GUPA-934437 format. One line per field, with one value per residue (C-alpha): residue in one letter; residue number from 1; y, x, z; chain. Coordinates in pm, 1 decimal, always signed. Layout:
residues N
res <- A / ...
n <- NUM / ...
c2 <- Y / ...
c1 <- X / ...
c3 <- Z / ...
chain <- A / ...
end
This chain:
residues 140
res <- M / K / P / I / Q / I / L / L / Q / P / L / P / E / T / L / P / F / Y / Q / S / P / A / A / C / G / F / T / S / P / A / A / D / Y / L / Q / D / T / L / S / L / D / Q / L / L / I / R / H / P / A / A / T / F / F / V / R / A / R / G / R / S / M / E / G / A / G / I / F / D / G / D / I / L / I / I / D / R / S / L / N / P / R / D / G / D / V / I / L / A / L / L / D / G / E / L / I / V / K / R / L / V / Y / R / H / G / K / P / E / L / H / S / E / N / A / D / Y / P / P / L / Q / L / D / S / E / E / G / L / N / V / W / G / V / V / T / E / V / I / H / H / L / R
n <- 1 / 2 / 3 / 4 / 5 / 6 / 7 / 8 / 9 / 10 / 11 / 12 / 13 / 14 / 15 / 16 / 17 / 18 / 19 / 20 / 21 / 22 / 23 / 24 / 25 / 26 / 27 / 28 / 29 / 30 / 31 / 32 / 33 / 34 / 35 / 36 / 37 / 38 / 39 / 40 / 41 / 42 / 43 / 44 / 45 / 46 / 47 / 48 / 49 / 50 / 51 / 52 / 53 / 54 / 55 / 56 / 57 / 58 / 59 / 60 / 61 / 62 / 63 / 64 / 65 / 66 / 67 / 68 / 69 / 70 / 71 / 72 / 73 / 74 / 75 / 76 / 77 / 78 / 79 / 80 / 81 / 82 / 83 / 84 / 85 / 86 / 87 / 88 / 89 / 90 / 91 / 92 / 93 / 94 / 95 / 96 / 97 / 98 / 99 / 100 / 101 / 102 / 103 / 104 / 105 / 106 / 107 / 108 / 109 / 110 / 111 / 112 / 113 / 114 / 115 / 116 / 117 / 118 / 119 / 120 / 121 / 122 / 123 / 124 / 125 / 126 / 127 / 128 / 129 / 130 / 131 / 132 / 133 / 134 / 135 / 136 / 137 / 138 / 139 / 140
c2 <- +1383.4 / +1553.1 / +1471.9 / +1253.0 / +1422.9 / +1188.1 / +1370.3 / +1208.8 / +1176.8 / +1155.7 / +828.3 / +760.1 / +770.3 / +399.3 / +143.6 / -182.7 / -490.0 / -855.9 / -1077.0 / -1353.6 / -1455.4 / -1406.7 / -1751.3 / -1724.6 / -2019.1 / -2064.4 / -1722.5 / -1676.5 / -1443.7 / -1230.1 / -940.0 / -1192.1 / -1181.6 / -772.0 / -718.9 / -409.6 / -107.0 / -43.4 / +238.3 / +202.3 / +486.0 / +265.3 / -52.3 / +66.0 / +350.1 / +330.3 / +645.8 / +944.7 / +1218.6 / +1010.1 / +879.0 / +989.8 / +818.6 / +788.2 / +608.9 / +315.7 / +347.5 / +73.2 / -318.9 / -347.1 / -455.2 / -682.1 / -997.8 / -836.9 / -761.9 / -381.5 / -262.3 / +14.7 / +238.1 / +85.5 / +369.7 / +283.2 / +396.1 / +525.6 / +551.5 / +793.7 / +714.8 / +393.8 / +291.7 / +103.1 / -267.0 / -517.2 / -685.7 / -366.4 / -228.2 / +129.0 / +441.8 / +622.3 / +917.3 / +834.3 / +1022.2 / +1304.4 / +1008.4 / +865.6 / +473.7 / +215.8 / -123.5 / -404.6 / -251.8 / -593.0 / -552.9 / -754.0 / -744.2 / -436.8 / -225.6 / -152.3 / -268.0 / -189.1 / -480.0 / -530.9 / -801.1 / -863.7 / -1044.7 / -818.4 / -541.0 / -614.3 / -495.5 / -163.7 / -168.8 / +115.6 / +242.4 / +326.3 / +427.8 / +813.4 / +823.8 / +670.8 / +889.7 / +683.6 / +867.7 / +567.6 / +196.3 / +92.7 / -42.3 / -147.1 / -143.1 / -26.6 / -235.2 / -217.0 / -556.7 / -413.4
c1 <- -799.5 / -967.4 / -782.1 / -1040.0 / -1151.4 / -1211.3 / -1434.0 / -1365.3 / -1639.8 / -1597.8 / -1660.3 / -1957.1 / -1880.7 / -1977.7 / -2002.4 / -2221.0 / -2056.2 / -2160.5 / -2089.2 / -2085.2 / -1683.8 / -1600.8 / -1498.1 / -1178.5 / -1335.7 / -1710.8 / -1888.4 / -2214.6 / -2527.5 / -2371.0 / -2652.0 / -2838.6 / -2584.0 / -2610.7 / -2655.6 / -2473.1 / -2278.8 / -1875.7 / -1706.2 / -1359.8 / -1253.3 / -1401.1 / -1225.8 / -899.0 / -848.5 / -873.7 / -744.2 / -870.2 / -698.1 / -359.4 / -379.3 / -174.4 / -74.9 / +260.2 / +360.7 / +651.7 / +957.9 / +1173.6 / +1177.5 / +1316.6 / +985.6 / +882.0 / +848.9 / +610.6 / +356.4 / +488.1 / +573.7 / +710.2 / +414.2 / +203.6 / +30.8 / +111.9 / -176.9 / +27.9 / -113.0 / +74.9 / -106.7 / +11.8 / +322.8 / +623.6 / +629.0 / +873.2 / +786.9 / +543.4 / +640.9 / +696.0 / +777.6 / +1080.2 / +1310.4 / +1669.7 / +1969.4 / +1708.5 / +1540.9 / +1201.1 / +1196.4 / +973.9 / +1098.9 / +1057.0 / +1153.1 / +1275.2 / +1455.1 / +1794.5 / +1950.6 / +1732.2 / +1868.6 / +1643.8 / +1722.5 / +1545.7 / +1488.3 / +1397.2 / +1174.1 / +1380.3 / +1722.8 / +1905.5 / +1929.5 / +2086.4 / +1928.7 / +2023.7 / +2154.0 / +2114.2 / +2307.7 / +1997.0 / +1642.0 / +1753.9 / +1828.1 / +1482.9 / +1238.4 / +944.2 / +668.9 / +385.4 / +311.9 / +178.3 / -124.8 / -247.1 / -139.1 / -315.4 / -195.5 / -283.9 / -317.9 / -168.0
c3 <- -3661.8 / -3368.3 / -3046.2 / -2789.1 / -2508.3 / -2180.8 / -1938.7 / -1566.4 / -1367.1 / -980.9 / -807.3 / -625.8 / -235.7 / -235.5 / -546.3 / -573.0 / -385.1 / -454.9 / -185.6 / -375.6 / -450.8 / -822.4 / -970.6 / -1181.5 / -1394.1 / -1529.8 / -1494.4 / -1239.4 / -1228.0 / -994.0 / -1000.9 / -793.5 / -511.3 / -485.7 / -138.9 / -42.3 / -120.6 / -89.9 / +3.0 / -76.7 / +179.5 / +439.4 / +314.2 / +286.9 / +533.4 / +876.6 / +1001.4 / +767.9 / +911.9 / +962.3 / +612.8 / +318.4 / -23.1 / -183.5 / -520.6 / -532.7 / -729.8 / -764.6 / -727.8 / -377.4 / -229.3 / -515.9 / -214.1 / -34.5 / -296.6 / -380.1 / -751.2 / -887.0 / -983.3 / -712.2 / -476.2 / -98.9 / +134.0 / +459.9 / +816.7 / +1053.0 / +1353.8 / +1378.1 / +1562.2 / +1367.4 / +1501.6 / +1429.3 / +1088.3 / +930.2 / +596.3 / +700.2 / +483.5 / +632.1 / +547.5 / +580.7 / +416.0 / +264.4 / +59.0 / +120.2 / +146.7 / +179.2 / +377.5 / +631.4 / +974.7 / +1153.4 / +1482.1 / +1545.8 / +1893.8 / +1974.1 / +1668.5 / +1390.9 / +1054.3 / +722.1 / +510.4 / +165.0 / +7.3 / -321.9 / -217.7 / -473.7 / -179.5 / +134.6 / +429.6 / +571.1 / +952.5 / +1167.1 / +1475.9 / +1673.3 / +1645.0 / +1652.1 / +1275.6 / +1155.7 / +1070.7 / +1029.4 / +839.0 / +873.9 / +838.9 / +504.5 / +557.0 / +163.9 / -188.5 / -492.7 / -746.1 / -1102.2 / -1329.7 / -1681.1
chain <- A / A / A / A / A / A / A / A / A / A / A / A / A / A / A / A / A / A / A / A / A / A / A / A / A / A / A / A / A / A / A / A / A / A / A / A / A / A / A / A / A / A / A / A / A / A / A / A / A / A / A / A / A / A / A / A / A / A / A / A / A / A / A / A / A / A / A / A / A / A / A / A / A / A / A / A / A / A / A / A / A / A / A / A / A / A / A / A / A / A / A / A / A / A / A / A / A / A / A / A / A / A / A / A / A / A / A / A / A / A / A / A / A / A / A / A / A / A / A / A / A / A / A / A / A / A / A / A / A / A / A / A / A / A / A / A / A / A / A / A
end
C-alpha cells in the first residue's frame, strides 16, 4: 500500500468572513451574509515586527484557557502590567504565568490550584520576553 501524500498549500492572505454570527443550534444560509474577507494576521497580531509564537507545555495555565500544545502569540512591544499573562525566563526556563503585584513585589501566578505562586524578591530577576495576547487552541 502506497503512503498517502499530503500537499499543503499556503493559505491566502485573507479568507472569507461571514458577518452573521454562527448559531450553535439550527443552521442558516451563511453564504447570504458573506460581506468581507478576514486576515488572521490583522485579527491576531497587533505589532508584527515584535510578535512571535511559542507552544505551551503543561497544565498550569488551564484556568486562563491555555492548554498543553496550544500556540501562544507573544507581543514583545507591550509593557507587562499587573494581571497580564506573560512569557518569562526564570532560572533558564521559559514559563507562562500571570504577573501579579502584591505589596509592590512581582509574583508569577498559575491558573491551576495545583501550582503555587512564584514569589520574586524584585523585578531584577524577572526577564519578561513578552505579553501573551492570543491563544490558538485546537478543538481536537
